[in-house]
C-alpha distance (Angstrom), angle and dihedral (degrees) to the residues before:
residue distance angle dihedral
M1 . . .
Q2 3.80 . .
R3 3.80 117.3 .
I4 3.81 124.2 -144.6
L5 3.80 128.1 -174.3
V6 3.82 117.4 -158.2
V7 3.82 114.8 -161.0
E8 3.81 111.8 -169.6
D9 3.80 130.5 136.8
S10 3.82 95.4 -154.5
A11 3.82 108.4 84.4
T12 3.81 91.8 -154.9
M13 3.81 94.5 50.5
R14 3.81 91.6 42.2
S15 3.81 90.0 53.2
L16 3.83 91.8 50.1
I17 3.80 92.4 49.3
V18 3.81 93.8 45.5
S19 3.80 94.4 48.1
T20 3.82 91.0 48.2
L21 3.80 91.9 50.5
E22 3.81 94.5 43.9
D23 3.81 88.3 56.4
L24 3.82 91.2 58.9
D25 3.77 97.1 80.9
D26 3.80 142.5 -23.8
L27 3.80 87.4 -118.1
V28 3.81 94.6 64.4
K29 3.81 123.0 96.6
V30 3.81 116.6 -166.3
D31 3.80 123.6 -158.9
E32 3.80 122.4 -168.6
A33 3.78 133.5 -142.2
E34 3.80 122.0 -177.6
S35 3.80 93.7 -158.3
G36 3.77 142.9 22.9
F37 3.80 88.9 -110.1
E38 3.82 91.4 55.4
A39 3.81 89.3 48.5
L40 3.81 90.0 54.9
R41 3.82 88.4 53.9
L42 3.83 91.8 50.6
L43 3.81 99.2 43.4
P44 3.83 96.9 74.9
R45 3.82 90.8 52.8
D46 3.80 97.9 61.2
D47 3.76 145.1 19.3
Y48 3.79 106.5 -118.0
D49 3.79 122.9 -155.7
L50 3.81 92.8 -163.1
I51 3.80 132.3 19.8
V52 3.81 116.9 -165.9
T53 3.80 113.6 -166.5
D54 3.76 140.9 176.1
I55 3.81 117.4 -137.7
N56 3.81 102.1 -142.0
M57 3.79 109.3 64.4
P58 3.80 129.6 143.7
D59 3.80 99.0 -114.1
I60 3.80 121.3 17.2
N61 3.80 108.7 12.0
G62 3.78 124.7 -136.9
L63 3.81 94.5 -105.4
E64 3.81 90.5 55.8
L65 3.80 88.8 48.0
V66 3.82 92.1 50.9
S67 3.80 90.0 49.4
F68 3.82 91.6 49.3
V69 3.81 93.4 48.9
R70 3.81 92.4 49.2
R71 3.83 91.5 51.8
D72 3.82 93.9 49.2
P73 3.85 113.0 86.9
K74 3.83 90.4 -155.2
H75 3.81 89.1 67.4
A76 3.79 98.9 37.6
G77 3.81 91.8 120.7
A78 3.80 96.7 47.4
R79 3.80 116.8 114.4
L80 3.81 115.3 -137.2
L81 3.80 127.5 -147.3
I82 3.79 121.8 -176.7
V83 3.80 115.0 -154.0
S84 3.81 109.5 -172.5
T85 3.78 147.2 147.7
E86 3.82 85.9 -130.0
G87 3.79 97.9 98.8
S88 3.79 106.3 162.1
D89 3.80 120.8 120.3
R90 3.81 88.1 -116.4
D91 3.83 92.1 55.5
R92 3.79 92.0 46.6
E93 3.83 92.6 48.0
K94 3.82 91.6 48.6
G95 3.81 91.9 52.0
L96 3.79 92.9 48.1
E97 3.82 92.2 45.0
L98 3.81 90.0 54.6
G99 3.79 90.0 54.1
A100 3.79 109.8 -86.8
D101 3.79 112.7 146.9
A102 3.81 94.7 -151.1
Y103 3.80 140.9 6.0
L104 3.80 125.9 -148.4
V105 3.81 122.6 -172.3
K106 3.83 121.6 -138.6
P107 2.90 130.0 -94.2
F108 3.78 91.6 50.0
D109 3.77 138.7 165.9
P110 3.83 109.7 -104.1
G111 3.82 87.9 -136.4
E112 3.81 89.4 59.9
L113 3.81 90.5 50.4
A114 3.81 90.0 50.1
R115 3.82 91.6 48.9
I116 3.81 94.0 49.8
A117 3.81 93.3 44.3
T118 3.81 91.2 49.5
E119 3.81 91.0 50.9
L120 3.80 92.3 47.9
L121 3.80 93.3 48.0
A122 3.81 90.6 48.7
S123 3.81 90.9 50.4
G124 3.81 93.1 49.4
S125 3.78 92.5 112.2
E126 3.82 90.8 60.7
S127 3.77 121.4 86.6
P128 3.82 116.4 -82.4
G129 3.77 116.0 -99.6
S130 3.78 95.6 32.0
S131 3.77 112.1 139.7
D132 3.78 120.8 -110.3
């Protein structure tokens, strides 16, 4: 069973992302966090194969979360996908520099999210930070 954590403060967007990811496969379990702080409480409880995070959140932002995950040996194998309204080249480069494996700009096509998530889950045995 592959584990995914979705970190998104917008309930509507979180629901869209979760439903898209749950449709990938019967062997996928998706957990939800409505803030970066809640994600930090959930991370020690499970080993996640994929973490999908927004950048703009009210407490701990997605870039801080990506940085934390990349520094924590327990989550060394986790793939990281940023899904954000921040779509500039500078924002994308910053996210990837901090250790995200992919970056998707909102609004997005759910099919594109599913494609990227599938690729990241399939590449989970590779080293984190490798380019896709």
